[in-house]
C-alpha positions, -999 to 999 in steps of 0.1 A, spaced: -444 683 -258 -440 657 -287 -467 634 -294 -463 609 -315 -487 606 -343 -504 571 -350 -510 566 -387 -543 558 -403 -559 554 -436 -590 571 -447 -611 542 -450 -595 532 -418 -613 568 -402 -643 561 -421 -651 530 -401 -637 542 -367 -648 579 -364 -659 578 -333 -632 552 -317 -601 579 -335 -628 610 -312 -625 591 -283 -583 587 -288 -581 620 -298 -602 636 -268 -576 616 -246 -549 630 -262 -534 608 -292 -531 625 -323 -536 608 -359 -523 611 -398 -547 603 -421 -531 590 -449 -547 598 -484 -536 568 -512 -503 562 -492 -497 599 -490 -503 621 -453 -539 638 -463 -540 659 -426 -541 657 -390 -564 648 -366 -553 664 -326 -562 669 -295 -573 705 -284 -551 719 -258 -568 728 -225 -562 764 -234 -579 762 -262 -609 745 -250 -613 777 -226 -612 793 -256 -641 781 -271 -676 790 -259 -717 773 -271 -721 809 -281 -691 809 -309 -705 775 -318 -742 792 -322 -727 819 -344 -712 795 -370 -731 801 -404 -722 791 -441 -728 817 -456 -739 797 -489 -772 791 -504 -757 762 -523 -776 732 -531 -763 694 -515 -734 715 -495 -725 686 -477 -717 666 -505 -698 696 -520 -680 692 -482 -673 659 -486 -657 669 -519 -632 696 -503 -623 673 -478 -619 640 -485 -620 643 -523 -648 615 -535 
């Protein structure tokens, strides 16, 4: 199955994240652009993937660092800011 991706800019994503999340949950895919270049893709999770993860999986996720300002560091890595 081939999905058509909707192009969206980084700033638009920041302002419409809740809407993008709803649309992705409903099956729409997005290619996010930063400075007119594709940066990453947002895709819906398949039914098979939905059945693969449990609340225990989420509970077991831990950052393995004591870095201060971890949130800022993640933003730097993900968004380049």
